[in-house]
C-alpha positions as CSV (number, residue, x, y, z in Angstrom):
1,M,-11.3,34.5,15.7
2,R,-9.4,35.5,18.9
3,K,-5.6,35.4,19.2
4,G,-3.3,36.2,22.1
5,L,0.5,36.7,22.5
6,F,1.8,36.1,26.0
7,I,5.3,37.1,26.8
8,G,7.1,36.4,30.1
9,I,10.8,37.2,30.7
10,N,12.6,36.2,33.9
11,D,16.2,36.0,32.6
12,Y,18.0,39.0,31.3
13,T,21.5,39.2,29.8
14,H,22.5,42.6,31.2
15,V,19.9,43.6,33.8
16,S,18.6,42.0,37.0
17,R,16.7,38.8,36.9
18,L,13.0,38.5,37.7
19,S,11.3,35.4,39.2
20,G,7.6,35.0,38.2
21,C,7.1,36.5,34.8
22,S,7.3,33.3,32.8
23,N,4.7,31.7,35.2
24,D,2.6,34.8,34.8
25,A,2.5,34.5,31.0
26,M,1.8,30.8,31.0
27,A,-1.0,31.2,33.6
28,M,-2.7,34.0,31.7
29,A,-2.5,32.1,28.5
30,S,-3.9,29.0,30.2
31,V,-6.9,30.7,31.7
32,L,-7.8,32.6,28.5
33,K,-7.4,29.6,26.3
34,T,-10.9,28.4,27.1
35,D,-14.1,29.6,28.8
36,A,-15.0,28.0,32.1
37,N,-17.2,25.4,30.3
38,G,-14.3,24.3,28.1
39,D,-15.3,26.1,24.9
40,P,-12.4,27.5,23.0
41,N,-11.6,31.2,23.6
42,F,-8.2,32.5,22.6
43,K,-5.7,30.8,20.2
44,N,-2.4,31.6,22.0
45,I,1.3,31.9,21.4
46,V,3.4,31.8,24.6
47,L,7.0,33.1,24.7
48,T,9.0,32.8,27.8
49,S,12.7,33.2,28.6
50,A,12.7,29.6,29.9
51,E,12.1,28.3,26.3
52,D,13.3,31.1,24.0
53,Y,15.8,33.9,23.8
54,L,13.5,36.9,23.5
55,S,15.6,39.5,21.8
56,R,14.2,42.9,20.7
57,E,14.0,41.7,17.1
58,K,12.1,38.5,18.0
59,L,9.6,40.3,20.2
60,E,9.0,43.1,17.7
61,D,8.4,40.6,14.9
62,Q,5.9,38.6,17.1
63,I,4.1,41.7,18.2
64,R,3.8,43.0,14.6
65,E,2.5,39.6,13.6
66,L,-0.1,39.7,16.4
67,F,-1.4,43.0,15.1
68,S,-1.8,41.9,11.5
69,G,-4.5,40.1,9.5
70,D,-8.2,40.0,10.2
71,C,-9.7,38.8,13.5
72,N,-12.1,39.9,16.2
73,V,-9.7,40.2,19.1
74,A,-5.9,40.4,19.4
75,L,-4.5,40.4,22.9
76,L,-0.9,41.2,24.0
77,Y,0.2,40.3,27.5
78,F,3.7,41.2,28.7
79,A,5.4,40.4,32.0
80,G,9.0,41.5,32.5
81,H,11.0,44.6,33.0
82,G,9.6,47.9,31.9
83,S,11.2,51.4,31.9
84,F,10.6,55.0,31.1
85,D,13.3,57.0,29.2
86,T,13.1,60.6,30.4
87,D,15.4,61.7,27.6
88,T,13.0,60.8,24.9
89,D,9.8,60.8,27.1
90,E,9.2,57.2,26.0
91,G,7.9,54.2,27.9
92,M,9.3,50.8,26.8
93,L,9.2,47.1,27.3
94,I,12.6,45.5,28.0
95,P,13.6,42.6,25.8
96,Q,16.1,39.9,27.0
97,D,19.1,41.5,25.2
98,Y,18.5,45.0,26.5
99,K,21.7,47.1,27.3
100,S,20.5,50.7,27.0
101,A,17.5,52.8,26.2
102,K,18.0,52.4,22.4
103,D,17.3,48.6,22.9
104,G,13.9,49.0,24.4
105,I,10.6,48.3,22.5
106,R,8.8,51.6,22.6
107,L,5.2,51.5,23.9
108,S,4.3,54.1,21.4
109,D,5.5,51.9,18.5
110,I,3.3,49.0,19.9
111,L,0.3,51.3,20.1
112,N,0.9,52.5,16.5
113,W,1.2,49.0,15.2
114,A,-2.1,48.1,16.9
115,S,-3.8,51.3,15.7
116,K,-2.9,50.5,12.1
117,A,-4.5,47.0,12.4
118,T,-7.8,48.3,11.1
119,K,-9.0,44.7,10.3
120,I,-8.7,43.7,13.9
121,K,-11.9,44.9,15.7
122,N,-10.6,44.8,19.2
123,K,-7.0,45.3,20.4
124,V,-6.2,44.6,24.1
125,I,-2.8,45.3,25.7
126,I,-2.1,44.1,29.2
127,L,1.3,45.1,30.7
128,D,2.6,43.8,34.0
129,C,5.9,45.7,34.2
130,C,7.3,48.8,35.9
131,Q,6.3,52.2,34.6
132,S,3.8,50.7,32.2
133,G,1.3,53.4,32.8
134,S,3.0,55.6,30.2
135,A,1.2,53.6,27.5
136,G,-1.1,55.8,25.6
137,E,0.3,59.1,26.8
138,L,1.2,61.8,24.4
139,R,4.9,62.1,23.8
140,A,5.9,65.6,24.7
141,L,9.2,65.7,22.9
142,R,8.0,64.3,19.5
143,S,5.7,65.8,16.9
144,E,3.6,62.6,16.7
145,G,1.7,61.2,19.7
146,S,0.9,57.7,20.8
147,V,-2.8,57.6,21.3
148,V,-5.4,55.0,22.2
149,G,-6.8,54.2,18.8
150,D,-10.2,52.9,17.8
151,G,-11.1,49.5,19.3
152,M,-8.1,49.6,21.7
153,T,-8.0,48.9,25.4
154,I,-4.9,49.2,27.6
155,L,-4.6,47.8,31.1
156,T,-1.3,48.3,33.0
157,A,0.0,47.2,36.4
158,C,1.0,50.7,37.6
159,K,1.3,54.4,36.8
160,K,4.2,55.8,34.7
161,E,6.3,56.6,37.8
162,E,5.6,53.4,39.8
163,P,7.2,49.9,40.0
164,A,5.2,46.7,39.4
165,M,5.6,44.5,42.5
166,E,6.2,40.7,42.4
167,G,4.3,38.4,44.7
168,M,5.0,34.8,45.9
169,Q,3.9,33.0,42.7
170,H,2.8,35.8,40.4
171,G,3.2,39.5,40.0
172,V,0.7,41.3,42.3
173,F,-1.1,42.7,39.3
174,T,-1.3,39.4,37.4
175,G,-2.3,37.4,40.5
176,L,-5.3,39.7,40.8
177,L,-6.1,39.3,37.0
178,L,-6.1,35.6,37.4
179,Q,-8.5,35.7,40.3
180,A,-10.7,38.0,38.2
181,L,-10.6,35.8,35.1
182,H,-11.4,32.7,37.1
183,G,-14.8,34.4,37.9
184,G,-14.1,37.1,40.5
185,A,-14.8,39.9,37.9
186,A,-17.8,38.1,36.2
187,N,-21.2,39.9,36.0
188,I,-24.5,38.2,36.5
189,L,-24.3,36.6,33.0
190,G,-20.9,35.3,33.7
191,K,-19.1,37.7,31.3
192,I,-15.7,39.2,32.2
193,T,-14.8,42.4,30.4
194,P,-11.7,44.6,30.4
195,G,-13.7,47.1,32.5
196,S,-14.7,44.5,35.1
197,L,-11.0,43.3,35.2
198,Y,-9.8,46.8,36.0
199,S,-12.6,47.4,38.6
200,F,-11.6,44.1,40.4
201,V,-7.9,44.9,40.5
202,D,-8.5,48.6,41.4
203,N,-10.7,47.7,44.4
204,A,-8.2,45.1,45.6
205,L,-5.3,47.5,45.8
206,D,-5.2,50.3,48.4
207,A,-4.0,53.8,48.1
208,W,-0.5,52.9,49.3
209,E,0.0,50.2,46.7
210,Q,0.7,50.3,42.9
211,R,-2.2,51.9,41.0
212,P,-3.4,50.1,37.9
213,V,-4.1,52.2,34.8
214,F,-7.0,51.6,32.4
215,K,-7.5,53.4,29.0
216,T,-9.9,52.4,26.3
217,N,-11.5,53.7,23.1
218,V,-14.3,51.3,22.4
219,S,-18.0,51.7,21.8
220,Q,-18.8,48.4,23.5
221,F,-16.9,46.2,25.9
222,I,-16.1,42.7,24.7
223,S,-16.1,39.7,27.0
224,L,-12.6,38.4,27.5
225,R,-13.8,35.2,29.2
226,E,-17.1,33.6,30.3
227,V,-17.8,31.6,33.4
228,S,-21.1,30.1,34.6
229,P,-23.8,32.7,35.0
230,L,-24.6,33.6,38.6
231,I,-28.3,33.3,37.7
232,P,-29.4,31.1,34.7
233,K,-30.5,33.0,31.7
234,E,-33.9,31.3,31.7
235,I,-34.6,32.9,35.1
236,L,-33.4,36.3,34.0
237,R,-35.8,36.1,31.0
238,K,-38.7,35.8,33.4
239,L,-38.1,39.2,35.1
240,P,-40.4,41.1,32.7
241,E,-43.1,38.4,33.3
242,W,-42.9,38.7,37.1
243,F,-42.5,42.5,37.1
244,A,-44.7,44.2,34.4
245,E,-43.0,47.5,35.2
246,A,-39.6,48.2,36.8
247,E,-41.4,49.5,39.9
248,S,-43.8,46.6,40.2
249,V,-44.2,44.5,43.3
250,Y,-44.5,40.8,42.9
251,P,-47.1,39.7,45.6
252,L,-46.0,36.8,47.9
253,A,-48.0,34.7,50.3
254,P,-47.4,31.8,52.7
255,S,-48.2,29.4,49.8
256,F,-44.7,30.3,48.4
257,E,-42.9,29.0,51.5
258,P,-42.3,25.2,51.8
259,T,-42.6,25.2,55.6
260,E,-46.2,26.5,55.6
261,P,-49.4,24.4,55.4
262,E,-50.7,26.4,52.5
263,F,-47.6,25.6,50.4
264,N,-48.2,25.4,46.7
265,P,-45.4,23.6,44.7
266,E,-45.8,25.9,41.7
267,H,-45.5,28.9,43.9
268,G,-42.5,27.3,45.6
269,D,-40.7,26.9,42.2
270,V,-41.2,30.6,41.5
271,F,-40.1,31.5,45.0
272,A,-36.9,29.5,44.7
273,Q,-36.0,31.5,41.5
274,L,-36.9,34.8,43.1
275,Q,-34.7,33.9,46.1
276,K,-31.8,33.2,43.7
277,C,-32.3,36.7,42.3
278,N,-32.4,38.0,45.8
279,R,-29.0,36.4,46.7
280,H,-27.4,38.3,43.8
281,S,-29.1,41.6,44.6
282,L,-31.6,41.7,41.7
283,V,-34.7,41.4,43.9
284,E,-35.4,42.6,47.5
285,P,-38.3,41.9,49.9
286,V,-40.9,44.6,50.6
287,D,-41.3,45.6,54.2
288,A,-39.4,42.6,55.5
289,E,-35.8,41.8,56.3
290,H,-35.8,38.5,54.4
291,M,-37.7,36.9,51.5
292,Y,-39.1,34.3,54.0
293,Y,-40.9,37.0,56.0
294,A,-42.1,38.7,52.9
295,A,-43.9,35.4,52.0
296,I,-45.1,34.7,55.6
297,H,-46.5,38.2,56.0
298,S,-47.9,38.4,52.4
299,T,-46.0,41.5,51.3
300,G,-44.0,40.9,48.2
301,C,-40.7,41.6,46.5
302,R,-39.5,44.2,44.0
303,L,-36.6,44.8,41.7
304,T,-33.4,46.6,42.8
305,A,-31.8,49.0,40.4
306,L,-29.6,46.2,39.2
307,G,-32.6,44.0,38.8
308,A,-34.4,46.7,36.7
309,Y,-31.3,46.8,34.5
310,Y,-31.4,43.1,33.8
311,R,-35.2,43.2,33.3
312,E,-34.5,45.8,30.5
313,L,-31.9,43.6,29.0
314,A,-34.3,40.7,29.0
315,I,-37.0,42.9,27.2
316,K,-34.4,43.8,24.5
317,G,-33.5,40.2,24.0
318,H,-29.8,40.6,25.0
319,F,-29.7,37.0,26.4
């Protein structure tokens, strides 16, 4: 079972209003509810200031509830105000009734609740708020420290000292996450992991913009969402058949090319699959600029480093 808690706060009683956080929470919950093919993914609860009054007490109760029980993945997403209290060296999420630092929800408390949830195999915390990068840092002024516990992954919009910027419809960070979850961060198999999410966002932001933070303590990345594979699995399973060794060359000839008199339909079917692998950088032509010329001049094709990796996964039966 997978469960998610999505929180978006636009309206605050005592601090400045934000504009897109409720939309951010609803959009993130919507995309993670199902995989691209419609299969169920996360069972979600969505809390927004448009529908509820999100006091500190209410949010703490909901976050504690999220990190309780027994499930495979528990995911917390928060969009709203964040702050860092230099007096206590504490990062915090700002609930709707926030007046002063004592009213914030300490990030270290959230991490401790998540760490104690030993029956939950994977805990994922995604924060789109200012100064969120303090999550997981040691607390210098306290004897205990907030650490990234087993099975925990943290992805934040910015570093401890930075603001999280808002965009036209979504926060800058969440807007990129949504692009990534719709397929931009998918691997060849169509899987989107926390690591690929971070890589997608990190590459999209330049050195002068907010810098996302990624911290994890897992032995294996989980897939947060799946989209259609770039190459069908039945083609990937043929890589060891076509390439007996990772360094092997698969011989091509004019009979593989449909425009040639020698064309063989069986060869053409294999060539179409190899070309699909070529388009996604798993296979490259030998001594030719394009696969077409490799066939016409009877050279061949070989695996790239990425192709050799997926060949090995096919041999091990990973898909």
